[in-house]
N, C-alpha and C positions, 0 to 999 in steps of 0.2 A: 503493499500500500502504500502513497505520497504520504506524505505529510499535508495537514489541513483538512482532513478526510472531510469532517463538513463540509467546505465549500465545494467541494470538488466529485463528493462521491454521488453517482448518478446510478445505483445499484443495480461456473459456466459449468448420461451420457448420449450427446442428442440423439435422436432416434435416427439411425442412420441411410446411408443411400440406400433406397430401396423397401424403406417403410414406409405404411400409409395410417392414415388417422384412425385413434382408436375408434369400431362402432359405438354408434351414440347412444347403446343402451348403457353402456359403460362410465356415461356422463352423468351427475347428479341435472335433475331439470334446469335450476339455475344457470347451470353451464352449457348449455345449448348454445351452437352460435345461431344470431342473428341471422336468415337469410340477408335481411335487407339491410343494404349498406356497406357490405361486402360481398366483393364477386371475387373470385379465388379462379386465376388460369388453369389449363390445364396441362402441365411442364412437368419433367421427369420426376419423378419422387422427390430427387435429393434438390430440386430447385420448388421453394414452398411462395411463390408471389401472391399476393391482394394485390385489387383494386378498392379503396376505402370513399366510399357517396359520403362527402364532406361538402361543407360550403366554400363556395370560392374562393382564394387566397390562404387557404389553411394546408401548411405540408407539415409530413415528418418532421418532429424537431429532436426527439430520441428515441431509441427503443433499447430496450433491456429485459433479459429472462432470472429469473428465480430458481431456474430448473429445465429437463430438457422438453416438458410440456409447456409449464404457465413463462409466459411474458406479457410483457407490457408495450404501449407505443404511446407518446404523445403527441397527438395532432395540435399544430397554433399558428396562427400569422395577424397578419397586418397588411394593407394598412388602413383600409375602411375600416374594417369593426376589431380590435383584440377580440381573438376568441381562438376557444379549443377544445378538445375533444379527447378523451382517454378508449383505448381500446385496452381487451385481455385476452390473449388466445390461450385456451387449455389442450390444445393439440399439437405444440410444437409450430407455430405459425402457419396451420392449412387451413385456418380460418378465424375470425378477430368476431369480438363481441364489443359493441357498442356502450360505453358509462360516461354517463351525462358528470358535469363538471361541477364542482360543487358552486362555482361562480362564473357565471358564463360571459361575461367582459371583464377584461384585465387592464389595467390603469400604463401598464409596461409588457410588451410581446416579450421584448430581453429578461424579466424576470422570471418567466414561467420556466420551473424545474420539476421533473420528475427523480425520486426515488425511492427503486425498489428495496423494501427490507426482506422480506421473506414472499413465496407463493402467494397470500392471503394479506400483506401488507404494504402499503405503497403511499409514499408521503408525497403532497404537492407542496410549491411553494407560489404562489400566485402575487405576486407584486407588494404593492400596501394593502391587500388583503390578508396576507400574513400565509399561514402555513395551513393544512389541512393533511388528513391524517382517514385510510380507510384500513381494517382489518376483516374485512369480507369480499376482497378481491374489486375493490372499486365500485361494489354498490349503493355504500353507503358512505359520506363522508363526515368527521366531526372536526369542526377551528381547533388549533394546536394552541396552547399556550404560549406566552411569549409571540415577539415581532418574526421569530427565527427558530426552525428548529434545532436543537442540539445535537451533538451526537450521540446519546444515549436514547434518540427519537430516531435515528435513524440506523447505526451500526452495529450489525451483528460478527460476533466473532473478534477477533484482535485487530487494532489498526492504531495509529497517531493523528494525537487531534490536540487542540485546545479543547476541554472538557467543556465549558460554558459555551463552544461553539462562535465566540467571540476571537479577540487579540489575547494572546495567551503564549507562556512557554508552555512546548510539545509535551505530551505527555500520553504511555504506554495505556491503550484501553480497552476494557474488554467489555464487550457491549455495549460503549461509549463513556463505561465508567474507570475512573482513573484505576490503575490496580493500587494495593493495598499502598507496597511503594514505589519507588522509579528506579531505573537502574543509574548508577551512580557513571557518567561519563566526561571525559575532560571538555568535550566539543556537543555542538548539538544535536541531539536525536534525530533522526532523521528516518525510521521506518522500523515497523513489527509484525511480526509473523506467528499463525500458531496453526496447526492440524487437531482435530479432532480430540482431544486426550492426551494432545503431547504435550512438550512446552512449550514456553513464547521465547523467540528470538528477538531480540531490539540489536538495534544498529545503530551507532554514529556518527557525524564526518564531519570533516574540515573539505577542504576542496580537494585533496589527495590522497587523505588517511581515511581511515577505518576502522571504526571502533565494533566490538560487538558483545553484548550479553545474554546471559539462558537465566530462566526463571522453572525449577522445576514445581514450585509452589503454589502455582499463579498468580504469580507476582508479589508474593511476601518478600523472600530475596533473591537476589542474582549474583550470579559469578560469571568473569569474563572469560572468554573463549577465545583460546590463541592471543598471539599479540596483536599492535596497531597493525593493519593489513595498507600498504601503498596497493594506490589504483590510478587507473588513466585519467580520472578525473568524478566528479559527484552529479553533474549536472542531475544524470539519472541513476538514482541508487533503489534499488529495490528488493526483498529480501523472500523469500518463498517458502512454502513447505507444501510438499505433498500431502494428501489426503491418507497416506497409508505410514507418515510420519517417519519416513525412510529415507527420502532425502530432503537437503534444504538448498536452496540457491543464493547465489547473491551476482546481481546482475549492475555493475558501475559503467557510468560512460561523461566522458568529458565533450562527447560532441559527435556527428558523425563520422565512424571511421575509427574511433578510437573509445571502445565497448568489450569489457573483457566482462568472463562469467565465472564465477567459485563456484566448487563444491565444498561442502563442508565436512570434512573427518576428523577423527577424534582430536586430532591434536590442531585442530584448527581449517581456515577456508584456506584451499587449494585452486589454484588458477588450473580451469581447462579448457580457454580460449579468449587469445585475445584480439580477436578480430570477428566478434560477433555486427551485423550490420543492424543496426538502427540507427531509422529516420528520426527526424525534428516532429515533436509532438507524438511520438511512440511514448507509450506509457508501458514501460518496462517489459516484463514477462511471469512467466508462470510457470512453476514445475508440477509436471502433466504426471510424473509418473514415471516407473520404469527406467530411474536412473536421465530422466529427459527434460528439456525445461523451453517452454515454449514462446519464442521471441515473435511478435508481431512486427509488421513494415509493411514496404513495399510490394516487398516478398517472404510471407511467410516461413520460419524456420524453425529447426529442432537444430538446440545443443547438444549432446550426447556427454556423459558423464566419462570417455576417453577424450573428450576434445573434439571429436568429428561435429563437423558443420551439414547439414541435412536442407534444403530448400524444400519447399511442398508447394505444388501445382495449389490448390485450393487452404486457407480462404487466400483470396488475393485482397492489397491493399490495407490489410487490418490495422485501426489505429490501437485498436488495445486487445490484451487476455487474458483471463483467470480463468480456472477452475469454478466451476459450480458446487454445492454442496454433495450433490449428486453422481460427482465425476464427470460430466460435460463439459470438454471445453471451448469457453465461449467467446468469439471475437465481436467485432464492431469496425464496421467498415466507412457507415454514415451512418445518420440518424432515423432510416429504413432499410439500413441493411445490415444485416446481424447473421453469424455462422453458429451453427452448434456442431460437435465433434462428438462422437461417441468413440468409446473405446479406451486404452490404457498407453501413457507414454506416447510415441509418434505414430504410432497404428490407430488412428482416425476416420473414420466414415464421416465426411462432410455433408450436410445441409443447409443451404445457401435459404435464407429467410427474406424476403424483400417484400415493402408496402410501400403503395405509391396513389396520391388523391386521385379520385377520379373527377 
């Protein structure tokens, strides 16, 4: 995770190529896709495209998935009248159900945001109207307290951010709440990660040096890991742990062409590749399991624990990648363009979920 989770969180085994939508009788009545407003084209089963019937001027603003089946799409726009629509899918993007937003007009469309917390919980920020939370997959919303949500309102799992949601020293957070004690670093905290049931890993850095600490008791005590690590740069710095608690990776970058990947061994970090191709604006990588780090970019690729780099034909032009709680490798290429990769490590069956405004 990057720092300032509260400001940037727009909260990744997807159904593989050749899968089809679940039969309707397997869904609850309220999860039945509404035929009106969505037109799904007949394409290869690995391509799931829908044209959404929305008002003129509205365009996809953000897309996010909680697991291989449940995803959310925010559609918003201007200039005549700022407005928006929320859509949810329960079948991996084959079909979308429209949800009314809690406010039909926004004072500033640039301030409309969507934050997916889990499969049933989504938070919307709507300009000066404050923020709203739904815990029933967007059917109903309640107005949240305060002007903006705090990390505890949006974050699940381990991350780094200001606990109050404002401007304050960064802290290691669990479900948005600071751990009982914080790791002692000589430089600023930059990231943290944890697999379910595993230790918490925290990293701090200045321009060229990374420090690492580990907690085995939910943040009550911390222990240094290895010594100071010299890296090419820390413009991008991300630590990630695989869901099975076997792999811990660090990606450090000083800019395009100056990115290195490190794998955690008992004695500390060991560089496995010093020439990872990461484009500007890319949000780090994700521990994909089986000794593999997934790295987004113009050409998606994988770093293996032995240092091998392998480019993947899919997905294309991914800006971010992360692992969802069910093991799905999830990548985003644009506001209405996402990829779901089911499998393990670099062996993934990809499905491309795309939406357009009709």
